[in-house]
BAZA-48778 format. One record per residue (C-alpha): x, y, z; residue in one letter. Coordinates in steps of 0.1 Angstrom, whole numbers, plus 5000, padded with zeros to 4 digits. Each point is the difference from the previous one (the first is absolute). Layout:
// residues N
XYZa/...
***
This chain:
// residues 88
665468391306m/497450105027y/497049755009q/497850374993d/500549894965s/498249685008f/496750155016y/496449894978r/497950204985g/497050125022l/496449894988t/497950284998a/498149955033e/503749985017e/500550314980s/497550175013a/500649925037r/503950024996a/500850225032h/498649695015e/502449734983y/502349855016n/503350024976f/502249865028d/498049664992h/502049684989p/497049974973d/500350374986a/503149844985f/500849804965d/501949725022t/500149754969e/501050304976q/502650145026m/501349595004l/500349964966e/502550374992c/502049855026i/500549684987e/500450124967t/502950225015l/501849775016k/500149814967q/501950294988g/497250134978k/498650394999s/496750045005v/497050294998q/498150085031l/496350164995p/500050345022i/497450095019y/498250294998d/499050155036f/497750294990k/497549684976n/501049745025h/501449784972r/502249894976r/500650214969c/499249774974s/502650084976e/503550115023s/502549815013f/502950015013r/503049794990q/502149825025v/503149874995l/501549695012a/503150095027s/501649815020k/498350225033l/496550064990t/498850235035v/496349925002l/498450315025n/497449895021r/499949855036v/497649764991q/502449824980l/502349905023s/497949725014v/498949914961l/503550014990l/501349775032i/497349734985c/500750084965f/504149934993i/
***
């Protein structure tokens, strides 16, 4: 599971200045949706993760990545370590 899947789509104004946008700031992510997906996986259910279009700086509206629940789900991004400690 990649945190990059949970980037918020940029507004038209933000997209025009994407080179100045801080994609590492916590507000760049839809943390609430990410936590909901983690909770669903913890319950043993599969989830559909959004797919982020890095070229257009928004989510692909009709495309999702199916993730099946397993005993181990690896989250990719250093920022998640603090988030998971608080969540678990």
